[in-house]
C-alpha positions in Angstrom: -16.7 -3.6 -5.4 -15.7 -2.6 -8.8 -17.5 -5.8 -10.6 -19.4 -6.4 -13.3 -22.5 -7.2 -11.6 -23.8 -8.3 -8.6 -22.8 -11.8 -9.5 -19.0 -11.6 -10.4 -19.4 -8.8 -6.8 -20.3 -12.0 -4.5 -17.6 -14.0 -6.2 -15.0 -11.6 -5.5 -16.5 -11.7 -2.2 -15.9 -15.3 -2.1 -12.4 -16.1 -3.4 -10.7 -12.9 -1.6 -12.3 -12.7 1.5 -14.6 -15.6 2.8 -12.3 -18.1 1.6 -9.4 -16.6 3.1 -7.1 -18.1 5.3 -7.4 -14.8 7.2 -10.7 -15.9 9.3 -8.9 -19.2 10.1 -9.8 -18.8 13.8 -13.7 -17.8 12.7 -14.3 -20.9 10.5 -12.9 -23.2 13.9 -15.5 -21.2 15.6 -18.6 -21.3 13.4 -17.8 -24.6 12.1 -19.9 -25.6 9.1 -21.9 -22.3 10.0 -19.4 -20.1 8.9 -19.9 -18.8 5.2 -23.4 -18.1 6.5 -22.0 -16.3 9.4 -20.1 -14.2 7.2 -22.2 -13.6 4.1 -24.7 -12.6 7.0 -22.5 -10.1 7.9 -20.9 -8.9 4.7 -22.6 -7.5 1.6 -21.2 -6.4 -1.5 -22.5 -3.4 -2.9 -21.0 -2.5 -7.0 -19.4 0.6 -7.0 -16.6 2.7 -8.8 -14.8 5.4 -6.6 -13.8 7.4 -9.9 -17.4 8.3 -9.9 -19.9 10.8 -8.9 -21.8 9.1 -5.8 -19.2 6.5 -6.0 -20.8 4.8 -8.8 -23.2 3.4 -6.1 -27.1 3.4 -7.3 -29.2 5.8 -5.7 -31.6 3.7 -3.7 -28.9 2.1 -2.2 -26.3 4.9 -1.3 -29.8 6.6 0.6 -30.0 3.6 2.3 -26.2 3.7 3.5 -26.2 7.4 4.0 -29.0 6.9 6.6 -27.7 3.8 8.7 -23.7 4.1 8.5 -21.6 5.1 11.8 -17.8 4.3 10.3 -16.1 4.7 7.3 -12.5 2.9 6.7 -10.7 3.7 4.0 -7.5 2.1 3.0 -4.9 1.6 0.0 -2.3 -0.3 -1.6 -2.4 -2.1 -5.2 0.3 -2.0 -7.2 -1.0 -3.6 -10.4 -2.8 -1.6 -13.4 -6.5 -2.7 -12.7 -7.5 -0.3 -10.4 -10.3 -1.7 -8.2 -13.1 -0.4 -5.0 -14.8 -2.4 -3.5 -16.8 -1.9 0.6 -18.4 -4.2 2.6 -21.2 -3.7 5.3 -23.1 -5.7 7.8 -26.8 -6.3 6.2 -28.0 -3.6 8.8 -26.0 -0.7 7.4 -25.2 0.1 10.8 -22.0 -1.1 12.1 -19.4 -0.7 9.6 -18.5 0.4 6.0 -15.1 -0.6 4.3 -13.6 1.1 1.1 -10.7 -1.1 0.0 -9.2 1.2 -2.3 -6.8 -0.3 -4.3 -4.8 1.1 -7.1 -1.7 1.4 -9.3 1.5 2.8 -7.2 2.9 3.8 -10.3 0.6 5.6 -13.2 0.3 9.2 -12.2 -3.5 9.5 -13.5 -4.5 6.7 -11.8 -3.0 7.3 -8.3 -4.2 10.6 -8.5 -7.9 9.6 -9.5 -7.8 7.5 -6.3 -5.3 8.5 -3.8 -6.2 11.8 -4.3 -9.9 12.8 -6.2 -11.0 9.5 -5.0 -10.3 10.4 -1.4 -12.2 13.5 -1.8 -15.5 11.7 -3.0 -15.5 9.3 -0.6 -15.4 11.9 2.0 -18.0 14.2 0.1 -20.0 10.8 0.9 -19.1 10.2 4.2 -20.5 14.2 5.0 -24.0 12.9 3.7 -24.2 10.1 6.3 -26.5 11.2 8.5 -25.2 8.8 11.9 -21.7 8.7 10.9 -19.4 8.9 13.8 -15.9 7.9 12.6 -14.1 8.8 9.2 -11.1 6.3 9.5 -8.0 6.6 6.9 -5.4 4.3 6.5 -2.4 6.6 5.0 1.0 5.3 5.2 4.3 6.7 7.4 6.2 7.7 4.1 3.9 10.8 3.4 6.5 12.8 5.0 9.0 12.8 1.8 12.1 13.1 2.1 12.5 14.9 5.3 15.1 14.0 7.8 14.7 14.2 11.5 12.4 14.2 14.5 9.0 15.2 12.5 6.2 15.8 14.5 2.7 14.0 13.9 0.6 17.2 12.0 -1.8 17.1 9.3 -0.6 17.7 6.0 -1.4 21.0 4.3 -0.8 22.7 1.2 0.9 26.2 2.0 1.8 24.6 6.0 3.8 22.0 5.5 3.2 20.8 2.1 4.7 23.4 -0.3 1.8 26.2 -1.4 3.3 25.6 -5.1 1.5 22.4 -5.1 -2.1 22.4 -7.0 -3.2 19.3 -7.2 -5.6 19.7 -9.9 -2.6 21.1 -12.2 -1.2 17.6 -11.5 -4.3 16.1 -12.9 -4.2 18.4 -15.6 -1.0 17.4 -16.4 -1.7 13.6 -15.7 -4.6 13.9 -18.6 -2.5 15.8 -20.8 -0.3 13.0 -21.1 -3.0 10.5 -21.0 -4.2 12.1 -24.4 -1.0 12.8 -26.1 0.5 9.0 -26.0 -0.2 5.9 -27.1 -0.4 2.1 -26.1 2.7 1.0 -23.7 4.6 4.2 -24.4 1.6 5.8 -22.3 2.0 3.7 -19.2 5.6 4.3 -19.4 5.3 8.3 -19.7 2.7 8.4 -16.9 4.9 6.5 -14.6 8.0 8.9 -15.3 6.0 11.6 -15.0 4.1 10.5 -11.6 7.8 10.2 -10.5 9.3 13.1 -11.8 6.7 15.6 -10.1 7.0 13.3 -6.9 10.8 14.5 -6.9 10.7 17.8 -7.8 8.1 18.3 -4.9 10.3 16.1 -2.2 8.5 12.2 -2.1 10.4 9.5 -3.4 7.9 8.0 -5.7 4.2 8.3 -6.9 2.4 6.2 -4.3 3.9 8.5 -1.1 3.6 11.8 -3.3 -0.6 11.0 -3.9 -1.0 10.1 -0.6 0.6 12.8 0.7 -2.0 15.2 -1.4 -5.1 12.8 0.1 -4.4 13.6 3.2 -4.1 17.3 2.6 -7.3 16.7 0.5 -9.1 15.2 4.0 -7.6 18.1 6.1 -8.9 20.7 3.6 -12.7 19.0 3.2 -13.3 17.2 6.4 -15.5 20.1 7.9 -16.7 18.7 11.3 -16.5 15.1 10.1 -14.8 13.3 13.2 -11.7 11.8 11.3 -8.6 9.7 12.4 -5.3 9.0 10.1 -3.4 5.9 10.8 0.2 5.9 9.0 1.4 2.6 9.2 5.0 1.6 8.0 6.0 -1.5 5.7 3.8 -4.1 7.2 5.9 -7.4 8.4 4.2 -10.6 9.4 2.8 -11.7 12.7 3.9 -14.0 15.1 1.2 -16.3 16.1 -2.4 -14.7 15.2 -4.4 -15.4 13.5 -2.1 -17.9 12.4 1.6 -17.7 11.6 3.3 -15.3 9.5 -0.4 -13.4 8.8 0.7 -10.1 7.9 0.9 -7.4 11.1 3.2 -4.5 12.1 6.5 -5.3 14.1 6.6 -2.1 16.4 4.3 0.9 17.4 5.0 4.3 18.4 2.4 7.1 17.7 0.4 10.4 19.4 -2.3 12.3 18.9 -3.1 16.0 17.8 -6.4 17.4 18.6 -9.1 18.0 16.2 -7.4 15.7 13.6 -6.0 12.7 14.6 -3.0 11.0 13.2 -1.1 7.7 14.1 2.3 6.6 13.2 2.3 3.4 13.3 6.1 3.2 12.6 9.7 3.6 13.7 12.8 4.2 12.1 16.5 3.0 12.5 17.4 5.7 14.9 15.1 4.7 17.5 14.4 1.0 16.9 14.9 -1.1 19.8 15.8 -4.1 17.4 19.0 -2.7 15.5 18.8 -4.1 11.6 21.9 -6.4 12.0 20.3 -8.1 15.1 17.2 -8.7 12.9 19.3 -10.2 10.0 20.8 -12.4 12.4 18.4 -13.8 14.4 16.8 -14.6 10.9 20.1 -16.3 9.8 20.0 -18.1 13.0 16.3 -19.1 12.1 16.4 -19.8 8.8 19.8 -22.6 9.9 17.7 -24.2 12.7 14.5 -24.4 10.5 15.0 -24.4 6.5 12.4 -23.9 4.6 13.2 -26.6 1.9 15.7 -29.4 2.4 19.1 -28.6 1.3 22.9 -29.6 1.6 24.0 -26.4 1.4 25.4 -24.3 4.2 23.6 -21.4 4.7 25.5 -18.0 4.1 25.5 -14.9 6.6 23.3 -12.3 5.2 25.0 -9.2 4.5 23.8 -5.4 5.4 24.2 -3.3 2.0 24.8 0.7 3.0 24.1 1.7 -0.6 22.3 0.9 -3.8 25.8 0.4 -5.5 26.9 -2.0 -3.1 24.2 -4.2 -3.2 24.2 -4.3 -7.3 27.8 -5.0 -7.3 27.3 -7.8 -4.9 24.4 -9.3 -6.8 25.8 -8.6 -10.2 29.0 -11.0 -8.9 26.7 -13.3 -7.0 24.6 -13.8 -10.7 28.1 -14.0 -12.4 29.3 -16.4 -10.1 26.2 -18.8 -10.5 26.1 -18.9 -14.3 30.2 -19.7 -14.2 29.9 -22.2 -12.3 26.6 -23.8 -14.5 28.9 -22.9 -17.7 32.1 -24.8 -16.0 30.0 -28.2 -15.8 29.1 -27.8 -19.4 32.1 -27.2 -20.4 31.5 -23.7 -22.1 34.3 -21.2 -21.7 32.7 -17.5 -22.7 32.0 -15.3 -19.4 29.5 -13.0 -20.0 26.4 -12.9 -18.4 23.2 -14.2 -20.4 20.1 -11.9 -20.9 18.3 -14.5 -18.2 21.4 -13.3 -15.9 20.7 -9.9 -17.0 17.0 -9.7 -16.3 17.6 -11.3 -13.2 19.7 -8.9 -12.2 17.6 -5.3 -13.2 14.9 -7.3 -11.5 16.5 -7.5 -8.2 17.7 -4.2 -8.7 14.8 -2.9 -9.3 13.5 -4.4 -6.4 16.0 -2.6 -3.9 15.4 0.6 -5.7 11.8 0.7 -5.0 12.7 -0.1 -1.2 15.9 1.9 -1.0 14.2 4.5 0.8 11.9 2.8 3.4 15.2 0.8 4.5 17.3 4.0 4.3 14.2 6.1 6.3 16.1 9.5 7.8 13.3 10.4 10.1 11.3 9.3 13.0 
């Protein structure tokens, strides 16, 4: 776990895992002994995926490599504070769980963790004497901008990824930008560089681009290591267990290939048994019957927008209408959007732009 010391690592373990409502059923099952039970199963070890040997001390690394059976690698942070953690049973014989959390926008950080960091983790796994499985959580959108039916095959540069892509070259570009720019300009330029390179090679953003690179690293470096790659889509909340609202996928569709298995846990609009308009209608009916807050206003039907431009126009009109009603009540006559209104519009449009590739995903 990337922390200053063992004490802060234990605090993170408690704050982010042990105290989480995710384990509500375990809390009910073990009662007052719940915390002791969790601590008997989870031991934080200070480390850093950006360093050799994952930044783990030689003695503990040796113990892990002697006893561990399974490595699970997963990713998904959007903030700038890259973090690394793993937890395991005291005997080190059951599970090692790596939570690789990285910035999806800054190119150098995304490359360091999603591609090179995965290579370091894979190298560590090769040294684990009892390892039975290396499980990597990828994303359904590593396919990039491809359309139609896409076979569940491993990603490999020179086969289903253009041979012009060189991961080492991409890291050099990011490193040069890191040295060239300063402060806020550095962050902005690295984000722009990642998006530019991703779209140049056929991906929508830095995150999916570097995740695809990571899969290719696994394919090239795995050797005879037993590997499974899982590709989930956007995650939605659960109906009941462990409690209503917990995140869980809606539907499962997948298959595997020999030697390296890749499961696609998703479905696209063309084969989804529940049409988007039906989902929106069900959501409307539920929120109308069981509103989240008390209100006297009638809930409006949700509208499905066919393009980002249509969404932007609709939201702009809505924000302008809301501000117009407020100005009328205050007796004001000007009609331009306020700075607050412009910020709200910019924020909502940025969210729509971020999720547009996934909402209108054209592959299956």
